[in-house]
C-alpha positions as CSV (number, residue, x, y, z in Angstrom):
1,M,24.5,-14.6,5.4
2,K,21.9,-13.2,7.2
3,A,18.7,-15.4,7.8
4,F,15.8,-14.4,10.0
5,V,15.1,-17.1,12.8
6,Y,12.2,-18.3,15.0
7,Q,14.2,-18.7,18.6
8,G,11.1,-20.3,20.4
9,V,7.8,-18.7,21.3
10,G,7.7,-14.9,20.6
11,K,11.6,-14.8,20.4
12,K,12.8,-14.2,16.8
13,A,15.8,-12.3,15.5
14,L,18.2,-11.6,12.7
15,E,21.1,-13.9,12.7
16,T,23.9,-14.9,10.5
17,R,23.9,-18.2,9.7
18,N,26.1,-20.5,7.2
19,K,25.3,-20.4,3.2
20,P,23.0,-23.5,3.0
21,E,25.3,-26.8,0.7
22,I,23.9,-29.0,-1.8
23,S,23.2,-32.2,0.3
24,S,21.1,-34.2,-2.0
25,P,21.8,-34.6,-5.9
26,T,17.8,-33.3,-6.5
27,D,18.7,-29.7,-4.6
28,A,19.2,-26.2,-5.7
29,I,21.0,-23.0,-3.9
30,I,18.5,-20.3,-4.5
31,K,20.3,-16.8,-3.5
32,V,16.7,-15.2,-2.8
33,T,16.1,-11.5,-3.9
34,K,12.4,-11.2,-3.1
35,T,10.4,-13.2,-0.2
36,T,7.8,-12.1,2.0
37,I,5.8,-13.0,5.5
38,C,2.8,-15.1,5.8
39,G,0.2,-15.1,8.2
40,T,1.9,-19.0,9.2
41,D,4.8,-17.6,10.1
42,L,3.1,-15.4,13.1
43,H,0.9,-18.8,14.3
44,I,4.3,-20.4,14.1
45,L,5.7,-17.2,16.3
46,K,2.7,-17.5,18.1
47,G,3.5,-21.2,19.1
48,D,0.7,-22.4,17.2
49,L,2.5,-25.2,15.1
50,P,4.7,-26.8,17.4
51,G,6.6,-29.1,14.8
52,C,8.5,-26.0,13.7
53,Q,11.5,-26.0,16.3
54,P,13.2,-23.3,17.7
55,G,16.4,-22.1,15.6
56,R,14.7,-23.0,12.2
57,I,15.1,-20.1,9.8
58,L,11.4,-19.1,8.8
59,G,9.7,-18.2,5.5
60,H,8.5,-20.3,2.3
61,E,7.5,-18.0,-0.3
62,G,10.2,-16.3,-3.0
63,V,11.6,-15.6,-6.1
64,G,15.4,-15.5,-6.8
65,I,18.3,-17.2,-9.0
66,I,20.0,-20.3,-9.0
67,D,23.5,-20.3,-7.3
68,S,24.0,-24.2,-7.9
69,V,22.5,-27.1,-8.4
70,G,22.5,-30.8,-7.9
71,T,24.1,-33.2,-10.1
72,A,20.4,-34.7,-10.9
73,V,19.0,-31.1,-11.7
74,S,18.8,-30.6,-15.7
75,T,15.7,-28.6,-15.8
76,F,17.6,-25.4,-14.2
77,K,20.8,-23.7,-14.4
78,P,22.8,-21.7,-12.4
79,G,21.7,-17.6,-13.1
80,D,17.8,-19.0,-14.0
81,R,15.4,-16.6,-12.2
82,V,13.0,-18.9,-10.5
83,L,9.9,-19.0,-8.2
84,I,10.0,-20.8,-5.3
85,S,6.7,-22.8,-4.3
86,C,5.8,-23.3,-1.3
87,V,5.3,-26.9,-1.2
88,T,8.0,-29.2,-2.0
89,S,7.5,-32.1,-4.1
90,C,9.0,-35.2,-5.0
91,G,7.3,-36.3,-8.1
92,R,6.8,-39.7,-7.6
93,C,4.9,-40.9,-4.0
94,I,1.9,-41.8,-3.9
95,Y,0.2,-38.3,-2.9
96,C,2.6,-36.4,-5.7
97,R,1.1,-38.9,-8.3
98,K,-2.1,-37.8,-7.1
99,Q,-1.5,-34.2,-7.2
100,M,-1.7,-34.1,-3.5
101,F,1.5,-32.2,-2.9
102,S,1.4,-31.1,0.3
103,H,1.2,-34.4,1.6
104,C,4.7,-35.3,-0.5
105,T,6.1,-38.3,1.3
106,T,9.7,-36.5,1.5
107,G,8.0,-33.0,0.8
108,G,5.2,-30.6,1.7
109,W,5.4,-27.8,3.2
110,I,9.0,-28.0,4.8
111,L,10.6,-24.8,3.9
112,G,10.5,-22.5,7.2
113,N,8.8,-25.3,8.7
114,T,10.9,-28.8,9.1
115,I,13.7,-27.0,7.4
116,D,15.0,-24.0,6.6
117,G,13.2,-21.5,4.7
118,T,13.4,-18.4,2.7
119,Q,13.5,-15.3,4.8
120,A,17.6,-15.3,4.4
121,E,20.1,-14.2,1.3
122,F,19.8,-18.0,0.3
123,V,18.0,-20.7,0.4
124,R,18.3,-24.9,-0.3
125,V,15.3,-26.3,-2.2
126,P,15.3,-30.4,-2.0
127,Y,13.5,-31.4,-5.9
128,A,14.5,-28.4,-7.6
129,E,12.8,-29.7,-11.0
130,T,9.3,-30.3,-9.3
131,S,9.0,-27.4,-6.8
132,L,10.8,-24.3,-8.8
133,Y,9.8,-22.8,-11.8
134,L,11.4,-20.6,-14.0
135,I,10.4,-16.8,-14.4
136,P,9.2,-15.9,-17.9
137,E,10.6,-12.6,-19.1
138,G,9.3,-9.3,-18.1
139,V,7.0,-11.0,-15.7
140,D,7.1,-8.4,-12.3
141,E,9.2,-10.1,-9.8
142,E,7.3,-8.5,-6.8
143,A,4.2,-9.9,-8.4
144,L,5.2,-13.3,-8.4
145,V,5.8,-13.6,-4.8
146,M,2.1,-13.9,-4.5
147,L,2.1,-17.1,-6.4
148,S,4.7,-18.8,-3.7
149,D,1.8,-19.7,-1.7
150,I,-1.5,-16.9,-1.2
151,L,-3.1,-16.4,-4.6
152,P,-3.0,-20.8,-5.0
153,T,-3.7,-21.1,-1.4
154,G,-6.6,-18.6,-1.9
155,F,-7.7,-20.3,-5.0
156,E,-7.4,-24.1,-4.2
157,C,-8.5,-23.7,-0.5
158,G,-11.1,-21.4,-1.0
159,V,-12.2,-21.4,-4.6
160,L,-12.0,-24.7,-6.4
161,N,-12.4,-26.4,-2.4
162,G,-15.6,-24.1,-2.2
163,K,-17.0,-24.9,-5.7
164,V,-17.6,-21.7,-6.6
165,Q,-19.8,-21.5,-9.9
166,P,-21.2,-19.2,-12.2
167,G,-24.0,-17.2,-10.7
168,N,-24.1,-18.9,-6.4
169,S,-23.0,-16.3,-3.7
170,V,-20.1,-16.6,-1.9
171,A,-19.0,-15.2,1.6
172,I,-15.5,-14.9,2.8
173,V,-15.3,-14.7,6.3
174,G,-12.0,-12.6,6.7
175,S,-10.8,-10.1,4.3
176,G,-6.4,-9.9,5.1
177,P,-4.5,-11.2,2.0
178,I,-5.8,-14.7,2.3
179,G,-9.1,-13.9,1.7
180,L,-8.6,-11.2,-0.4
181,A,-6.5,-13.7,-2.8
182,A,-10.0,-15.8,-2.7
183,L,-11.7,-12.7,-3.8
184,L,-9.8,-12.3,-6.6
185,T,-9.9,-15.5,-8.1
186,A,-13.5,-16.4,-6.9
187,Q,-14.3,-14.4,-9.9
188,F,-12.8,-16.3,-12.4
189,Y,-16.2,-18.7,-12.1
190,S,-18.4,-15.0,-12.0
191,P,-20.4,-15.5,-8.9
192,S,-23.5,-13.4,-8.7
193,E,-22.5,-12.2,-5.2
194,I,-19.4,-12.0,-3.5
195,I,-20.3,-10.8,0.5
196,V,-16.5,-10.1,2.2
197,I,-16.8,-10.0,5.8
198,D,-14.3,-8.6,8.6
199,L,-13.5,-6.3,11.7
200,D,-11.5,-4.2,10.1
201,D,-13.2,-1.2,7.5
202,N,-10.1,-0.5,5.7
203,R,-9.6,-4.4,4.7
204,L,-13.1,-4.1,3.9
205,S,-12.8,-1.4,1.7
206,V,-9.9,-2.8,0.1
207,A,-12.1,-5.9,-0.8
208,K,-15.0,-3.4,-2.3
209,R,-11.8,-2.3,-4.0
210,F,-10.8,-5.9,-5.4
211,G,-14.4,-6.7,-6.4
212,A,-16.6,-7.8,-3.3
213,T,-20.0,-6.8,-3.8
214,V,-20.6,-6.5,-1.0
215,T,-18.9,-6.0,2.6
216,I,-20.2,-6.3,6.0
217,N,-18.2,-5.4,9.5
218,S,-19.3,-8.0,12.0
219,A,-18.3,-6.1,15.3
220,D,-22.1,-5.5,16.2
221,G,-22.3,-9.5,15.8
222,K,-25.4,-9.3,13.2
223,A,-23.1,-10.5,9.9
224,Q,-25.9,-13.4,10.0
225,D,-28.5,-11.8,9.8
226,T,-27.5,-9.1,7.3
227,V,-26.3,-11.9,5.0
228,M,-29.4,-13.6,5.8
229,K,-31.3,-10.4,4.0
230,L,-29.2,-10.3,1.6
231,T,-29.7,-14.5,0.4
232,N,-33.9,-14.0,0.8
233,G,-33.0,-16.1,4.5
234,R,-30.9,-19.0,2.0
235,G,-27.5,-18.5,3.1
236,V,-24.8,-18.5,0.7
237,D,-23.9,-21.3,-1.5
238,T,-20.2,-21.3,-0.4
239,A,-18.6,-19.8,2.6
240,I,-14.9,-19.8,2.5
241,E,-12.9,-19.2,6.7
242,A,-9.8,-17.3,5.5
243,V,-8.9,-16.2,9.1
244,G,-8.2,-19.5,11.4
245,V,-10.1,-18.8,14.3
246,P,-13.4,-20.4,16.4
247,A,-15.0,-17.1,15.8
248,T,-15.0,-17.4,11.8
249,F,-15.6,-20.9,11.4
250,E,-18.6,-20.6,13.7
251,L,-20.1,-18.0,11.6
252,C,-19.1,-19.6,8.6
253,Q,-21.4,-22.6,9.9
254,K,-24.3,-20.0,10.1
255,L,-24.3,-18.6,6.9
256,V,-24.3,-21.3,4.3
257,A,-27.1,-22.4,2.8
258,P,-28.6,-25.9,2.5
259,G,-26.6,-28.0,-0.3
260,G,-24.1,-25.7,0.2
261,T,-20.0,-25.8,1.2
262,I,-17.9,-24.8,4.2
263,A,-14.4,-24.3,2.8
264,N,-11.7,-23.5,5.3
265,I,-8.4,-22.0,4.4
266,G,-7.4,-20.8,8.0
267,V,-4.3,-21.9,9.9
268,H,-6.1,-23.4,13.1
269,G,-4.3,-23.3,16.4
270,K,-7.4,-23.8,18.8
271,K,-10.3,-26.2,19.2
272,V,-13.3,-25.3,16.6
273,D,-17.0,-26.9,17.6
274,L,-18.8,-28.5,14.7
275,H,-22.6,-28.3,15.4
276,L,-23.8,-31.1,14.0
277,E,-27.1,-30.5,15.6
278,S,-27.7,-27.8,12.9
279,L,-26.2,-29.0,10.0
280,W,-26.7,-32.8,10.1
281,D,-29.6,-32.7,7.7
282,R,-28.7,-29.5,5.6
283,N,-26.6,-31.8,3.1
284,I,-23.4,-29.3,3.7
285,T,-19.6,-30.1,2.6
286,I,-16.7,-29.2,4.3
287,T,-13.3,-28.6,3.3
288,T,-9.9,-28.5,4.2
289,R,-7.0,-28.5,2.8
290,L,-3.4,-27.4,2.7
291,V,-2.3,-25.6,-0.7
292,D,-0.9,-28.4,-3.6
293,T,-0.1,-25.6,-6.0
294,V,-1.3,-27.3,-8.6
295,S,-2.7,-24.4,-9.9
296,T,0.6,-22.7,-9.9
297,P,1.4,-23.0,-13.7
298,M,-2.3,-21.6,-14.6
299,L,-2.0,-18.8,-12.7
300,L,1.2,-18.0,-13.7
301,N,-0.4,-17.8,-17.4
302,I,-3.2,-15.8,-15.8
303,L,-0.5,-13.5,-14.8
304,R,1.7,-13.1,-17.9
305,S,-2.3,-12.4,-19.7
306,K,-2.7,-9.4,-17.1
307,K,-6.0,-10.8,-16.0
308,I,-5.3,-10.7,-12.3
309,D,-2.3,-8.1,-10.5
310,P,-1.5,-9.7,-7.2
311,K,0.8,-7.0,-6.9
312,L,-2.3,-4.7,-5.7
313,L,-1.9,-7.0,-2.2
314,I,1.5,-5.7,-1.6
315,T,1.4,-2.4,0.9
316,H,4.8,-2.5,2.6
317,R,8.0,-2.9,1.3
318,F,11.4,-3.6,3.8
319,K,15.0,-4.6,3.4
320,L,16.6,-8.1,5.2
321,D,18.3,-6.2,7.6
322,Q,14.5,-5.0,8.1
323,I,13.0,-7.5,9.0
324,L,11.8,-7.5,12.4
325,E,10.3,-3.7,11.6
326,A,8.3,-5.8,8.8
327,Y,7.5,-8.4,11.4
328,E,6.4,-5.6,13.9
329,T,3.9,-4.3,10.8
330,F,2.6,-6.7,9.1
331,G,2.1,-8.3,12.9
332,N,-0.1,-5.3,14.0
333,A,-2.3,-4.5,10.4
334,A,-4.7,-3.2,12.2
335,D,-2.6,-0.5,13.3
336,T,-0.5,-0.2,9.9
337,K,-2.9,-1.4,7.4
338,A,-0.1,-3.9,6.0
339,L,-1.6,-6.7,4.0
340,K,1.6,-8.3,2.5
341,V,5.2,-7.3,2.7
342,I,8.3,-7.2,0.2
343,I,11.2,-8.1,1.8
344,E,14.3,-7.5,-0.8
345,T,17.4,-9.5,0.2
């Protein structure tokens, strides 16, 4: 089969690999029909996540058709169309019992990280019964790919961890795919104001279309002043960090109001300073999280009811043979105006 392989820092290739086989009774082999690229994949290629070793097939998102199942799998059968969760959960360990599936002692974020992932024609999914979702009839597959990771990530790590509430003010720093996913799902809770901050005017225009009440280009270094004017000097109730670089986390610390919450979504590969000298007395909550995908069933229902359209995030489409071009497009989003790309196998 064809597979996209991480070959070391800055190195990648489309290779021919053997089709995966069942290795545990709880496994399923999925014929991937559509997958995508995540910002985390770019972090791997940059060397920010050393736990991912060269030779790994990347990718942790996608939809497909079950090819075969292990003897312990009874919920799914060959031929079923399924959504692949970016987080694999055994359903039995102490963390799974707390619904902290990202910390599953034998699972978690392993696809495209510590085991081979979804950017291939086939993928082996451990713990199939608790890591796959049957695709409802009539639901668009491309929209469903957004439910593998970015939509639950934006919702759980940004909106839920950020304690977004009706009437509150929210600032989302970063209007890439994750920031936009947080923007879409924050509207479930009717905040009075959603301010989106970025350096890219194209992404800010997309954020405006997606429901941002105010957009701010931070290139002039005056984003903090602008937000303070908008909030009468108070700051925002929730500041969502959706980039993963020191400057954006620093900005969130400057924007949050007393009693507010900073919700970190970004993957940080470099040291970030925490300014307790200015935050120690302000009743600030800072949250970190890896998506647990506990919200996926709810998001599936919302998708079926057409209350949200995550397909709006898709800007480019490629075949698996074109995945190197897809990575170049996604990795140079400022020039290509890419948000999410769909890769069809």
